[in-house]
DRENTORKOL-3810 file (N, C-alpha, C; in nm, 4 decimals):
REM DRENTORKOL-3810
@n.u->-15.0162; n.v->-2.3891; n.w->-6.9522; ca.u->-14.9304; ca.v->-2.2803; ca.w->-6.9102; c.u->-15.0088; c.v->-2.1498; c.w->-6.8976
@n.u->-15.1331; n.v->-2.1511; n.w->-6.9389; ca.u->-15.2124; ca.v->-2.0295; ca.w->-6.9261; c.u->-15.2423; c.v->-1.9979; c.w->-6.7794
@n.u->-15.2030; n.v->-2.0853; n.w->-6.6876; ca.u->-15.2217; ca.v->-2.0626; ca.w->-6.5448; c.u->-15.0952; c.v->-2.0097; c.w->-6.4784
@n.u->-14.9930; n.v->-1.9799; n.w->-6.5557; ca.u->-14.8649; ca.v->-1.9376; ca.w->-6.5007; c.u->-14.8705; c.v->-1.8055; c.w->-6.4273
@n.u->-14.7923; n.v->-1.7973; n.w->-6.3200; ca.u->-14.7810; ca.v->-1.6725; ca.w->-6.2436; c.u->-14.7212; c.v->-1.5624; c.w->-6.3305
@n.u->-14.6473; n.v->-1.6002; n.w->-6.4332; ca.u->-14.5809; ca.v->-1.5032; ca.w->-6.5206; c.u->-14.6793; c.v->-1.4254; c.w->-6.6078
@n.u->-14.8023; n.v->-1.4698; n.w->-6.6163; ca.u->-14.9007; ca.v->-1.3992; ca.w->-6.6989; c.u->-14.9230; c.v->-1.2566; c.w->-6.6511
@n.u->-14.9009; n.v->-1.2336; n.w->-6.5224; ca.u->-14.9237; ca.v->-1.1012; ca.w->-6.4658; c.u->-14.7974; c.v->-1.0152; c.w->-6.4661
@n.u->-14.6861; n.v->-1.0717; n.w->-6.5128; ca.u->-14.5578; ca.v->-1.0004; ca.w->-6.5110; c.u->-14.5206; c.v->-0.9525; c.w->-6.6513
@n.u->-14.4317; n.v->-0.8555; n.w->-6.6565; ca.u->-14.3785; ca.v->-0.8067; ca.w->-6.7829; c.u->-14.2936; c.v->-0.9174; c.w->-6.8454
@n.u->-14.3237; n.v->-0.9628; n.w->-6.9660; ca.u->-14.2468; ca.v->-1.0704; ca.w->-7.0296; c.u->-14.0973; c.v->-1.0398; c.w->-7.0399
@n.u->-14.0618; n.v->-0.9125; n.w->-7.0519; ca.u->-13.9210; ca.v->-0.8757; ca.w->-7.0625; c.u->-13.8424; c.v->-0.9138; c.w->-6.9371
@n.u->-13.9100; n.v->-0.9233; n.w->-6.8244; ca.u->-13.8445; ca.v->-0.9608; ca.w->-6.6996; c.u->-13.7749; c.v->-1.0961; c.w->-6.7119
@n.u->-13.8311; n.v->-1.1859; n.w->-6.7903; ca.u->-13.7823; ca.v->-1.3230; ca.w->-6.8003; c.u->-13.6711; c.v->-1.3408; c.w->-6.9037
@n.u->-13.6317; n.v->-1.2322; n.w->-6.9673; ca.u->-13.5283; ca.v->-1.2398; ca.w->-7.0707; c.u->-13.4212; c.v->-1.1330; c.w->-7.0496
@n.u->-13.3361; n.v->-1.1511; n.w->-6.9465; ca.u->-13.2280; ca.v->-1.0542; ca.w->-6.9255; c.u->-13.1413; c.v->-1.0458; c.w->-7.0510
@n.u->-13.0992; n.v->-0.9241; n.w->-7.0865; ca.u->-13.0258; ca.v->-0.9069; ca.w->-7.2123; c.u->-12.8764; c.v->-0.9256; c.w->-7.1982
@n.u->-12.8262; n.v->-0.9351; n.w->-7.0760; ca.u->-12.6819; ca.v->-0.9497; ca.w->-7.0545; c.u->-12.6550; c.v->-1.0795; c.w->-6.9801
@n.u->-12.5270; n.v->-1.1081; n.w->-6.9626; ca.u->-12.4900; ca.v->-1.2224; ca.w->-6.8800; c.u->-12.5525; c.v->-1.2024; c.w->-6.7424
@n.u->-12.5712; n.v->-1.3083; n.w->-6.6695; ca.u->-12.6418; ca.v->-1.3001; ca.w->-6.5422; c.u->-12.5467; c.v->-1.2491; c.w->-6.4331
@n.u->-12.5128; n.v->-1.1204; n.w->-6.4458; ca.u->-12.4328; ca.v->-1.0497; ca.w->-6.3457; c.u->-12.4912; c.v->-0.9100; c.w->-6.3318
@n.u->-12.4621; n.v->-0.8433; n.w->-6.2218; ca.u->-12.5086; ca.v->-0.7064; ca.w->-6.2029; c.u->-12.6579; c.v->-0.6909; c.w->-6.2149
@n.u->-12.6993; n.v->-0.5945; n.w->-6.2969; ca.u->-12.8411; ca.v->-0.5651; ca.w->-6.3169; c.u->-12.9159; c.v->-0.6868; c.w->-6.3722
@n.u->-12.8541; n.v->-0.7596; n.w->-6.4640; ca.u->-12.9186; ca.v->-0.8783; ca.w->-6.5205; c.u->-12.9407; c.v->-0.9846; c.w->-6.4126
@n.u->-12.8481; n.v->-0.9962; n.w->-6.3185; ca.u->-12.8634; ca.v->-1.0928; ca.w->-6.2089; c.u->-12.9832; c.v->-1.0554; c.w->-6.1223
@n.u->-12.9992; n.v->-0.9268; n.w->-6.0951; ca.u->-13.1157; ca.v->-0.8824; ca.w->-6.0169; c.u->-13.2447; c.v->-0.9081; c.w->-6.0942
@n.u->-13.2417; n.v->-0.8884; n.w->-6.2248; ca.u->-13.3588; ca.v->-0.9148; ca.w->-6.3080; c.u->-13.3918; c.v->-1.0639; c.w->-6.3052
@n.u->-13.2902; n.v->-1.1487; n.w->-6.3170; ca.u->-13.3122; ca.v->-1.2939; ca.w->-6.3136; c.u->-13.3700; c.v->-1.3359; c.w->-6.1786
@n.u->-13.3195; n.v->-1.2793; n.w->-6.0702; ca.u->-13.3719; ca.v->-1.3120; ca.w->-5.9371; c.u->-13.5169; c.v->-1.2678; c.w->-5.9235
@n.u->-13.5513; n.v->-1.1525; n.w->-5.9794; ca.u->-13.6902; ca.v->-1.1054; ca.w->-5.9753; c.u->-13.7809; c.v->-1.1998; c.w->-6.0540
@n.u->-13.7335; n.v->-1.2465; n.w->-6.1682; ca.u->-13.8117; ca.v->-1.3413; ca.w->-6.2483; c.u->-13.8284; c.v->-1.4724; c.w->-6.1728
@n.u->-13.7222; n.v->-1.5198; n.w->-6.1095; ca.u->-13.7302; ca.v->-1.6439; ca.w->-6.0320; c.u->-13.8291; c.v->-1.6299; c.w->-5.9164
@n.u->-13.8366; n.v->-1.5109; n.w->-5.8583; ca.u->-13.9314; ca.v->-1.4875; ca.w->-5.7493; c.u->-14.0753; c.v->-1.5003; c.w->-5.7984
@n.u->-14.1008; n.v->-1.4625; n.w->-5.9229; ca.u->-14.2340; ca.v->-1.4800; ca.w->-5.9820; c.u->-14.2612; c.v->-1.6295; c.w->-6.0003
@n.u->-14.1597; n.v->-1.7032; n.w->-6.0425; ca.u->-14.1748; ca.v->-1.8465; ca.w->-6.0693; c.u->-14.1927; c.v->-1.9297; c.w->-5.9424
@n.u->-14.1295; n.v->-1.8886; n.w->-5.8324; ca.u->-14.1245; ca.v->-1.9708; ca.w->-5.7109; c.u->-14.2601; c.v->-2.0256; c.w->-5.6657
@n.u->-14.3635; n.v->-1.9432; n.w->-5.6520; ca.u->-14.4913; ca.v->-1.9969; ca.w->-5.6037; c.u->-14.5834; c.v->-2.0478; c.w->-5.7156
@n.u->-14.5379; n.v->-2.0463; n.w->-5.8386; ca.u->-14.6243; ca.v->-2.0757; ca.w->-5.9529; c.u->-14.6744; c.v->-2.2202; c.w->-5.9529
@n.u->-14.8017; n.v->-2.2356; n.w->-5.9803; ca.u->-14.8655; ca.v->-2.3675; ca.w->-5.9833; c.u->-14.8175; c.v->-2.4546; c.w->-6.0987
@n.u->-14.7675; n.v->-2.3957; n.w->-6.2056; ca.u->-14.7238; ca.v->-2.4742; ca.w->-6.3219; c.u->-14.5716; c.v->-2.4692; c.w->-6.3414
@n.u->-14.4982; n.v->-2.4330; n.w->-6.2354; ca.u->-14.3526; ca.v->-2.4218; ca.w->-6.2450; c.u->-14.2881; c.v->-2.5528; c.w->-6.2894
@n.u->-14.3333; n.v->-2.6642; n.w->-6.2362; ca.u->-14.2758; ca.v->-2.7938; ca.w->-6.2738; c.u->-14.2962; c.v->-2.8215; c.w->-6.4223
@n.u->-14.4138; n.v->-2.7905; n.w->-6.4735; ca.u->-14.4414; ca.v->-2.8118; ca.w->-6.6164; c.u->-14.3528; c.v->-2.7221; c.w->-6.7009
@n.u->-14.3393; n.v->-2.5978; n.w->-6.6595; ca.u->-14.2566; ca.v->-2.5012; ca.w->-6.7312; c.u->-14.1111; c.v->-2.5477; c.w->-6.7314
@n.u->-14.0624; n.v->-2.5932; n.w->-6.6174; ca.u->-13.9251; ca.v->-2.6408; ca.w->-6.6074; c.u->-13.9045; c.v->-2.7658; c.w->-6.6915
@n.u->-14.0009; n.v->-2.8539; n.w->-6.6912; ca.u->-13.9911; ca.v->-2.9750; ca.w->-6.7723; c.u->-13.9767; c.v->-2.9389; c.w->-6.9203
@n.u->-14.0594; n.v->-2.8450; n.w->-6.9665; ca.u->-14.0484; ca.v->-2.7979; ca.w->-7.1043; c.u->-13.9109; c.v->-2.7373; c.w->-7.1291
@n.u->-13.8658; n.v->-2.6528; n.w->-7.0379; ca.u->-13.7389; ca.v->-2.5825; ca.w->-7.0563; c.u->-13.6208; c.v->-2.6781; c.w->-7.0605
@n.u->-13.6253; n.v->-2.7847; n.w->-6.9831; ca.u->-13.5155; ca.v->-2.8819; ca.w->-6.9848; c.u->-13.5124; c.v->-2.9599; c.w->-7.1159
@n.u->-13.6256; n.v->-2.9753; n.w->-7.1791; ca.u->-13.6302; ca.v->-3.0445; ca.w->-7.3081; c.u->-13.5938; c.v->-2.9513; c.w->-7.4235
@n.u->-13.6516; n.v->-2.8327; n.w->-7.4264; ca.u->-13.6349; ca.v->-2.7410; ca.w->-7.5394; c.u->-13.5138; c.v->-2.6489; c.w->-7.5246
@n.u->-13.4693; n.v->-2.6256; n.w->-7.4017; ca.u->-13.3555; ca.v->-2.5383; ca.w->-7.3711; c.u->-13.3693; c.v->-2.3984; c.w->-7.4329
@n.u->-13.4836; n.v->-2.3320; n.w->-7.4121; ca.u->-13.5006; ca.v->-2.1958; ca.w->-7.4642; c.u->-13.4177; c.v->-2.0958; c.w->-7.3839
@n.u->-13.4026; n.v->-1.9780; n.w->-7.4371; ca.u->-13.3364; ca.v->-1.8695; ca.w->-7.3637; c.u->-13.4339; c.v->-1.8157; c.w->-7.2597
@n.u->-13.3826; n.v->-1.7459; n.w->-7.1624; ca.u->-13.4673; ca.v->-1.6821; ca.w->-7.0629; c.u->-13.4881; c.v->-1.7658; c.w->-6.9384
@n.u->-13.5637; n.v->-1.7094; n.w->-6.8472; ca.u->-13.5953; ca.v->-1.7747; ca.w->-6.7203; c.u->-13.7217; c.v->-1.8567; c.w->-6.7413
@n.u->-13.7112; n.v->-1.9855; n.w->-6.7177; ca.u->-13.8247; ca.v->-2.0783; ca.w->-6.7320; c.u->-13.8252; c.v->-2.1691; c.w->-6.6093
@n.u->-13.9399; n.v->-2.1866; n.w->-6.5473; ca.u->-13.9492; ca.v->-2.2748; ca.w->-6.4319; c.u->-13.8560; c.v->-2.2344; c.w->-6.3195
@n.u->-13.8230; n.v->-2.1070; n.w->-6.3120; ca.u->-13.7375; ca.v->-2.0570; ca.w->-6.2059; c.u->-13.5900; c.v->-2.0857; c.w->-6.2247
@n.u->-13.5481; n.v->-2.1132; n.w->-6.3485; ca.u->-13.4073; ca.v->-2.1426; ca.w->-6.3752; c.u->-13.3555; c.v->-2.0614; c.w->-6.4932
@n.u->-13.2261; n.v->-2.0358; n.w->-6.4915; ca.u->-13.1597; ca.v->-1.9686; ca.w->-6.6030; c.u->-13.1146; c.v->-2.0741; c.w->-6.7037
@n.u->-13.0804; n.v->-2.0334; n.w->-6.8250; ca.u->-13.0269; ca.v->-2.1304; ca.w->-6.9223; c.u->-12.9026; c.v->-2.2020; c.w->-6.8682
@n.u->-12.8141; n.v->-2.1304; n.w->-6.7988; ca.u->-12.6945; ca.v->-2.1936; ca.w->-6.7423; c.u->-12.7310; c.v->-2.2983; c.w->-6.6378
@n.u->-12.8285; n.v->-2.2688; n.w->-6.5545; ca.u->-12.8722; ca.v->-2.3660; ca.w->-6.4535; c.u->-12.9316; c.v->-2.4904; c.w->-6.5189
@n.u->-13.0059; n.v->-2.4702; n.w->-6.6278; ca.u->-13.0638; ca.v->-2.5861; ca.w->-6.6970; c.u->-12.9560; c.v->-2.6702; c.w->-6.7658
@n.u->-12.8566; n.v->-2.6027; n.w->-6.8264; ca.u->-12.7468; ca.v->-2.6774; ca.w->-6.8887; c.u->-12.6730; c.v->-2.7605; c.w->-6.7846
@n.u->-12.6472; n.v->-2.7007; n.w->-6.6689; ca.u->-12.5781; ca.v->-2.7725; ca.w->-6.5615; c.u->-12.6613; c.v->-2.8911; c.w->-6.5126
@n.u->-12.7917; n.v->-2.8724; n.w->-6.5004; ca.u->-12.8793; ca.v->-2.9804; ca.w->-6.4552; c.u->-12.8803; c.v->-3.0962; c.w->-6.5542
@n.u->-12.8735; n.v->-3.0651; n.w->-6.6811; ca.u->-12.8742; ca.v->-3.1713; ca.w->-6.7824; c.u->-12.7437; c.v->-3.2502; c.w->-6.7804
@n.u->-12.6335; n.v->-3.1846; n.w->-6.7404; ca.u->-12.5032; ca.v->-3.2528; ca.w->-6.7351; c.u->-12.4888; c.v->-3.3391; c.w->-6.6105
@n.u->-12.5572; n.v->-3.3004; n.w->-6.5011; ca.u->-12.5459; ca.v->-3.3734; ca.w->-6.3744; c.u->-12.6161; c.v->-3.5066; c.w->-6.3832
@n.u->-12.5498; n.v->-3.6131; n.w->-6.3385; ca.u->-12.6218; ca.v->-3.7409; ca.w->-6.3287; c.u->-12.7222; c.v->-3.7303; c.w->-6.2142
@n.u->-12.8372; n.v->-3.7852; n.w->-6.2353; ca.u->-12.9424; ca.v->-3.7783; ca.w->-6.1344; c.u->-12.9613; c.v->-3.9156; c.w->-6.0722
@n.u->-12.9801; n.v->-3.9176; n.w->-5.9410; ca.u->-13.0076; ca.v->-4.0448; ca.w->-5.8733; c.u->-13.1330; c.v->-4.1082; c.w->-5.9308
@n.u->-13.2292; n.v->-4.0258; n.w->-5.9683; ca.u->-13.3565; ca.v->-4.0765; ca.w->-6.0174; c.u->-13.3463; c.v->-4.1322; c.w->-6.1594
@n.u->-13.2437; n.v->-4.0930; n.w->-6.2318; ca.u->-13.2312; ca.v->-4.1350; ca.w->-6.3706; c.u->-13.1219; c.v->-4.2402; c.w->-6.3880
@n.u->-13.0815; n.v->-4.3081; n.w->-6.2802; ca.u->-12.9738; ca.v->-4.4057; ca.w->-6.2861; c.u->-13.0087; c.v->-4.5228; c.w->-6.3775
@n.u->-13.1330; n.v->-4.5590; n.w->-6.3820; ca.u->-13.1763; ca.v->-4.6715; ca.w->-6.4646; c.u->-13.2101; c.v->-4.6258; c.w->-6.6052
@n.u->-13.1685; n.v->-4.7011; n.w->-6.7034; ca.u->-13.2007; ca.v->-4.6687; ca.w->-6.8427; c.u->-13.3505; c.v->-4.6787; c.w->-6.8667
@n.u->-13.4208; n.v->-4.7491; n.w->-6.7788; ca.u->-13.5651; ca.v->-4.7679; ca.w->-6.7952; c.u->-13.6456; c.v->-4.6579; c.w->-6.7273
@n.u->-13.5796; n.v->-4.5678; n.w->-6.6565; ca.u->-13.6496; ca.v->-4.4626; ca.w->-6.5833; c.u->-13.7299; c.v->-4.3745; c.w->-6.6786
@n.u->-13.8500; n.v->-4.3375; n.w->-6.6388; ca.u->-13.9362; ca.v->-4.2522; ca.w->-6.7206; c.u->-13.9599; c.v->-4.1174; c.w->-6.6551
@n.u->-13.8865; n.v->-4.0850; n.w->-6.5489; ca.u->-13.9070; ca.v->-3.9591; ca.w->-6.4775; c.u->-13.8651; c.v->-3.8412; c.w->-6.5641
@n.u->-13.9432; n.v->-3.7331; n.w->-6.5671; ca.u->-13.9074; ca.v->-3.6156; ca.w->-6.6470; c.u->-13.7745; c.v->-3.5556; c.w->-6.6040
@n.u->-13.7095; n.v->-3.4890; n.w->-6.6965; ca.u->-13.5790; ca.v->-3.4296; ca.w->-6.6716; c.u->-13.5833; c.v->-3.3238; c.w->-6.5629
@n.u->-13.6989; n.v->-3.2633; n.w->-6.5364; ca.u->-13.7055; ca.v->-3.1582; ca.w->-6.4355; c.u->-13.6696; c.v->-3.2105; c.w->-6.2977
@n.u->-13.6788; n.v->-3.3411; n.w->-6.2754; ca.u->-13.6418; ca.v->-3.3972; ca.w->-6.1462; c.u->-13.4946; c.v->-3.3735; c.w->-6.1170
@n.u->-13.4135; n.v->-3.3615; n.w->-6.2204; ca.u->-13.2713; ca.v->-3.3350; ca.w->-6.2006; c.u->-13.2494; c.v->-3.1994; c.w->-6.1351
@n.u->-13.3413; n.v->-3.1062; n.w->-6.1536; ca.u->-13.3284; ca.v->-2.9734; ca.w->-6.0952; c.u->-13.4068; c.v->-2.9636; c.w->-5.9652
@n.u->-13.5288; n.v->-3.0119; n.w->-5.9630; ca.u->-13.6142; ca.v->-2.9939; ca.w->-5.8457; c.u->-13.6008; c.v->-3.1059; c.w->-5.7444
@n.u->-13.5539; n.v->-3.2233; n.w->-5.7888; ca.u->-13.5472; ca.v->-3.3372; ca.w->-5.6999; c.u->-13.6836; c.v->-3.3984; c.w->-5.6749
@n.u->-13.7820; n.v->-3.3578; n.w->-5.7518; ca.u->-13.9180; ca.v->-3.4050; ca.w->-5.7343; c.u->-13.9670; c.v->-3.4699; c.w->-5.8626
@n.u->-14.0713; n.v->-3.5496; n.w->-5.8486; ca.u->-14.1379; ca.v->-3.6019; ca.w->-5.9674; c.u->-14.2214; c.v->-3.4904; c.w->-6.0266
@n.u->-14.2227; n.v->-3.4799; n.w->-6.1583; ca.u->-14.3027; ca.v->-3.3760; ca.w->-6.2241; c.u->-14.3698; c.v->-3.4372; c.w->-6.3452
@n.u->-14.4846; n.v->-3.3818; n.w->-6.3795; ca.u->-14.5508; ca.v->-3.4254; ca.w->-6.5013; c.u->-14.5669; c.v->-3.3059; c.w->-6.5911
@n.u->-14.5618; n.v->-3.3293; n.w->-6.7171; ca.u->-14.5699; ca.v->-3.2211; ca.w->-6.8141; c.u->-14.7142; c.v->-3.2089; c.w->-6.8601
@n.u->-14.7732; n.v->-3.0902; n.w->-6.8447; ca.u->-14.9121; ca.v->-3.0712; ca.w->-6.8796; c.u->-14.9336; c.v->-3.0065; c.w->-7.0147
@n.u->-14.8260; n.v->-2.9761; n.w->-7.0895; ca.u->-14.8419; ca.v->-2.9125; ca.w->-7.2199; c.u->-14.8164; c.v->-3.0143; c.w->-7.3296
@n.u->-14.8726; n.v->-2.9890; n.w->-7.4448; ca.u->-14.8511; ca.v->-3.0772; ca.w->-7.5585; c.u->-14.7117; c.v->-3.0549; c.w->-7.6141
@n.u->-14.6503; n.v->-3.1602; n.w->-7.6635; ca.u->-14.5163; ca.v->-3.1501; ca.w->-7.7209; c.u->-14.5173; c.v->-3.0505; c.w->-7.8360
@n.u->-14.4110; n.v->-2.9727; n.w->-7.8433; ca.u->-14.3995; ca.v->-2.8766; ca.w->-7.9519; c.u->-14.4832; c.v->-2.7520; c.w->-7.9315
@n.u->-14.5300; n.v->-2.7288; n.w->-7.8093; ca.u->-14.6170; ca.v->-2.6162; ca.w->-7.7804; c.u->-14.5505; c.v->-2.5198; c.w->-7.6833
@n.u->-14.4410; n.v->-2.4536; n.w->-7.7253; ca.u->-14.3749; ca.v->-2.3615; ca.w->-7.6322; c.u->-14.4607; c.v->-2.2384; c.w->-7.6081
@n.u->-14.4672; n.v->-2.1979; n.w->-7.4836; ca.u->-14.5422; ca.v->-2.0790; ca.w->-7.4474; c.u->-14.4491; c.v->-1.9902; c.w->-7.3672
@n.u->-14.4051; n.v->-1.8790; n.w->-7.4230; ca.u->-14.3150; ca.v->-1.7898; ca.w->-7.3512; c.u->-14.3806; c.v->-1.7366; c.w->-7.2248
@n.u->-14.3000; n.v->-1.7090; n.w->-7.1211; ca.u->-14.3587; ca.v->-1.6500; ca.w->-7.0009; c.u->-14.4332; c.v->-1.5214; c.w->-7.0346
@n.u->-14.5458; n.v->-1.5008; n.w->-6.9683; ca.u->-14.6231; ca.v->-1.3798; ca.w->-6.9884; c.u->-14.7220; c.v->-1.3881; c.w->-7.1033
@n.u->-14.7263; n.v->-1.5020; n.w->-7.1691; ca.u->-14.8185; ca.v->-1.5160; ca.w->-7.2828; c.u->-14.9070; c.v->-1.6369; c.w->-7.2592
@n.u->-15.0252; n.v->-1.6393; n.w->-7.3192; ca.u->-15.1176; ca.v->-1.7514; ca.w->-7.3014; c.u->-15.1069; c.v->-1.8464; c.w->-7.4182
@n.u->-15.1461; n.v->-1.9692; n.w->-7.3908; ca.u->-15.1428; ca.v->-2.0721; ca.w->-7.4957; c.u->-15.2642; c.v->-2.0628; c.w->-7.5837
END
């Protein structure tokens, strides 16, 4: 995660203090714009879907991640499926590049 686009951004951007409406919604959109081109966005999202931290992670809000976890995914129809949970949000295969239990907040290095 030390390669994240968020390293160059103010960490506070990724943690709106209010519900995602008004000013907080604009802040969340600005954070998502930082995440959009990020090379490690899939890894960040994979972590966020497992750990469910607060804030914007992998270009998603906590509400978006909760909704993604509730939605049945075509890719996860089989009990034997090993695809990461981030596929439920991105529709893509993703691999997690961080070690388990190693959360790295946006804007900080591992």
